[in-house]
N, C-alpha and C positions, 0 to 999 in steps of 0.2 A: 365929214368926210372920207371919199371912199379910196381903199388903197389897193391898185391895180396890183395882185401877182404878179412877180417878173416873169416875160417869154420864155421859155426852155429853151435855147441854141443848142441845135447838136454835137457832139463835141464826141472825139474816137480819147482813148486809151493807148499809151504810145512807153512800153517797157523795151528798155533796150541803155543795157552797162558804157554802152560807148555813143560819147556826143554829138560824135560826126558820125557817127552813122544814124544815130534819131534829126541829125541835120540835115542830111545830104535826102530820106526818105521826107521831113516833116513838107520842106519849099516845094518841093512839085507835087503833091499832097495836093494843100492846101491850093497852089495857083489850079487845080483841078476843080477843085472840091470850095469854092467861097462859099462866107457864112458862118462855119465847122469851125469849133476850137478842137487843137489838142493838145493833152494834158497829158507831161510825159515824167517818166518813172526810171531808173537809174537800175532798181531789182525786181526782180515779183511778191517781194512781200510790200515792197509800199502799192503795187499796184492790186495785190489782196486785202490789204486794208482799207484804201477807197474803197475798192467796191461796195464791202462787206459796212460802210459808213454811209454808201447812197442809197437813198431810199427809191422805195421801185421807181416813181414818177421821175427820176433823173439817170434815169441807170444812160452808162454812154450808147453810140449806133452801132462801137466797130470797137473790138478790143485786138492790138496787133501785137505782137511780143518777139521779138531775141528768143531765140533756145538757149543759150547758154547764157547765162547770166550767174551772179551771186546766189545765193541760199536756197533760189529752187531751180529747176530749170521750167522750161513752155509746158514740155507735158504733165510737170508735176500741177501747175496752174492750171493748166486744162482739164485735170482731172479733180481737181479742187470745187472749178466752178459747174463740171458736168450734177454733182451731188446734188446743188437748188435747180430749181424750176425755174427759178425767176430769171436766168439767167441764159433758158433756151434761144432765147429768137437774136440774142446779140453773135455778129457774124465774129469769129475767130478765128486770124492772120499770126502763122506764125513764120518769119524771118529767120536766117541762119544763112553764117558762114559755111558748114557745113552740107550739105544734101544728105546723108547718110539717111539711108532708107532706113537704117530697124529707125531714128529721131522718127523721119517723118510717118511710116506708120503708128508711131503711142502716139503722134498729137491728131493723126485722122483717126485714131482710135479714144480718143479721150474729146472728141466733137470741132476738130480745125476743120472749118469751111480748106482751105488750102493751106498749102507751104510753103515757104517762097526763098531758092538760094541770094545772097546777098551779089548783088551781078557786080561786077568788073569794071562795065565801061556807061557811059553816060544814055546809052540805047538801052540796053540792057535796063537800064532802075530807071527809064521812060516806060518800057515794055512791063513791068513790075509795076506801078503806077498804075499803069491803066487797068490793069486786072486789078487790083488791090480797088482801084473806083470800082470795075463795075462788081465787083463782092458789096461792094457801102453801097452804092446805089440801088441796087437790086433789093434792100432792103429796107433804103432810107431813102425814096429821089425827093433829089432835091429842086427847087423851081429850076430854071433858065437863068443866068444874068445877064 
């Protein structure tokens, strides 16, 4: 009997300690990107542990994280990921309630593709999801459904 290897399903990692913020982003993102899974974490340590345990051929296609989380910030996560070349090709996005220039600069310096300020309205959220989808699809084009 021949057992075929399970097909890889693309997934993104989302780390945010606020469940409401995670939910507000997941639903519109999945509507624009059907067939993609979202794996969520409540803090940056969980995200880093998960990534370190991932085989090279099962890495996520996008990492999205809140800036301020328990234990480590997005900038610290990015700095850790920058030290390992296996994560270089994965786009890394940060979103935060704060648009402080020092946070943005620190994240970009350590490898964030983009930094988004969390929206206050549904139209702003739709715009952010469109931009995130653009980054995601530039790295991982999906077939049209």
